[in-house]
Structures are given as C-alpha cells and as structure tokens.
C-alpha positions in Angstrom: 12.4 53.0 -94.7 9.4 51.8 -97.1 12.0 53.0 -99.9 14.9 50.6 -99.1 12.6 47.6 -98.7 11.0 48.3 -101.7 14.1 49.2 -103.6 15.6 45.8 -102.4 12.6 43.5 -103.6 12.5 45.3 -106.8 16.0 44.7 -107.2 15.7 40.9 -106.4 13.1 40.7 -108.9 14.9 42.4 -111.6 17.9 40.4 -111.3 16.0 37.1 -111.2 13.6 37.9 -113.7 14.8 35.1 -116.3 15.6 32.3 -113.4 13.8 29.3 -113.3 10.6 29.1 -111.0 12.1 25.9 -109.8 15.4 27.6 -108.8 13.3 30.4 -107.3 11.7 27.7 -104.8 14.7 25.6 -104.1 16.9 28.6 -102.8 13.6 30.1 -101.1 13.6 33.7 -102.9 10.3 34.4 -102.0 11.0 33.8 -98.0 14.1 36.2 -98.4 12.0 38.9 -99.9 9.3 38.6 -97.1 11.8 38.7 -94.3 13.7 41.7 -96.3 10.1 43.4 -96.0 9.9 42.5 -92.7 13.4 43.7 -91.9 12.5 47.0 -93.6 9.3 47.3 -91.1 11.8 46.7 -87.8 14.7 49.0 -89.0 14.2 51.7 -86.6 13.0 49.5 -83.5 15.4 46.6 -83.8 19.0 47.0 -83.7 19.8 43.3 -85.3 17.5 44.2 -88.0 19.3 47.6 -88.8 22.8 45.7 -88.6 21.2 43.4 -91.1 20.8 46.0 -93.7 24.2 46.0 -95.1 24.3 42.2 -95.5 20.8 42.3 -97.3 22.2 45.1 -99.5 25.3 42.8 -100.4 23.2 39.7 -101.2 20.7 41.8 -103.1 23.8 42.9 -105.5 24.9 39.6 -106.1 21.6 37.4 -105.6 22.0 36.2 -109.6 25.4 34.9 -109.1 24.2 33.3 -106.1 21.5 31.2 -107.8 23.3 30.6 -110.7 26.7 29.1 -109.4 27.6 27.4 -106.4 30.4 29.3 -104.5 31.1 31.7 -101.7 28.4 34.0 -102.9 25.8 31.3 -102.7 27.1 30.4 -99.3 26.6 34.1 -98.1 23.1 33.9 -99.3 22.3 30.5 -97.5 23.9 31.7 -94.2 21.9 35.4 -94.4 18.4 33.6 -95.4 18.9 31.5 -92.1 20.0 34.4 -89.8 17.1 36.6 -91.1 14.6 33.4 -90.3 16.3 32.7 -86.8 16.1 36.3 -86.0 12.7 36.5 -87.2 11.3 33.9 -85.1 13.4 34.6 -81.9 12.8 38.2 -81.9 10.0 39.2 -83.8 7.6 35.8 -83.4 7.3 34.7 -86.9 7.2 31.1 -87.1 6.9 28.4 -90.0 3.7 27.1 -90.9 3.0 23.9 -88.2 5.9 24.6 -86.1 4.1 24.0 -82.9 2.2 21.3 -84.0 5.3 19.2 -84.8 7.2 20.5 -81.7 4.7 19.4 -79.3 3.6 16.2 -81.1 7.4 14.8 -80.9 7.4 16.2 -77.1 4.1 14.5 -76.4 5.2 11.2 -78.0 8.4 11.4 -75.8 6.4 12.0 -72.6 3.5 9.6 -73.7 6.1 6.7 -73.9 7.9 7.5 -70.8 4.5 7.6 -68.9 3.6 4.5 -71.0 7.1 2.7 -69.8 6.5 3.6 -66.3 3.4 2.2 -66.0 4.5 -0.9 -67.9 7.1 -1.0 -65.2 4.3 -0.9 -62.4 1.8 -3.0 -63.9 3.4 -5.6 -66.2 0.4 -7.8 -66.5 -0.8 -5.9 -69.9 2.0 -6.6 -72.4 3.1 -2.9 -73.5 -0.4 -2.2 -73.7 0.3 0.9 -71.2 3.4 1.8 -73.6 1.4 2.1 -76.9 -1.4 3.8 -75.2 0.7 6.1 -73.7 2.4 6.6 -77.1 -1.1 7.5 -78.6 -2.4 9.6 -76.1 0.9 11.9 -75.9 0.8 12.3 -79.7 -2.6 13.3 -79.5 -2.6 15.8 -76.9 0.9 17.2 -78.4 -0.9 17.6 -81.8 -3.9 19.2 -80.6 -2.3 21.7 -78.0 0.0 22.5 -81.0 -2.4 23.0 -83.6 -4.0 25.4 -81.4 -1.0 27.5 -80.9 -0.4 27.2 -84.7 -3.8 28.5 -85.1 -3.2 31.6 -83.1 -0.3 32.5 -84.7 -1.9 31.9 -88.2 -4.7 34.3 -86.9 -1.6 37.1 -86.0 -0.7 36.5 -89.5 3.0 35.9 -87.9 3.5 32.6 -90.5 7.2 33.1 -92.0 
C-alpha cells in the first residue's frame, strides 16, 4: 500500500505547490499528509482505515479547491481531517503533543479544588488556605503525571 500512500501525498504536494505557507498551516495540510501515511500503513489491518481510502481520494482530488474557496469541499476536507485525527487517536494511539499533560492537569486541578473545599468545610479556621493548597497540589500532581505519559508517547513516536 506504499504506492497508494506516496501517490496521495505527492498529489497533495503537486496540487498545493503554489499555495501560501500560512494557508497550509491554517488548514493543517501537513497533519493531513501524516494521517494519510498512517492510514496507508494500517490499510490491511484496520477496516476503518480501508473505508477512509475513498474519502481521502475524493478530498485529495479537490484539495486545491478546498484550500482556495470556502464551501462544501472545504467542509468535507475539515470533516475528514477531524475524522482521521479522531480515529488515529482512538484506535491506533496517536496523540497531540502534551495531550495527557493538559488533561491530567485539569483533572488534578478539579480534584485538588474539591479536596481543598472539603478540608475548608471541615477545618474552617484557615481561611481558604486549604482551597488554594488543594488547587496547587492537584495541578502540580496532574502536570507531573501527564508529563510522564506524554514522554512515553514521544518515546514511542506516537505524536500526531
């Protein structure tokens, strides 16, 4: 399936050779090409990736129009990028940079605030010190734990 993958990526490059670099970044063309390559590697193993092959072909045929003018073609392109990214994350374990750091920092912050509020209600003589301490500790622990998971993802080269 390497032929199909290289054909799709080279077709995208050929159609967008005159596009502005800011448009390429804004419309996440590099991410799209990486996800096309990943889809090509999973074609024989994943039925969803095999089904995406026809959608990718349609979008690649009209990608210059999708980048150039708003409308149905651009919406189809945006939907496909989001669908590919979601599929790669859920089924194949590719994540955006700092995914777990952000997620676990948020959860740690919520748990820390809840714990701090509970301590504030139990021991009310220390005006909001428990609340701010719980927030800080929860945020820090979530950041550390999420950073460790993100480091493992980077080592496995599973960054979207």
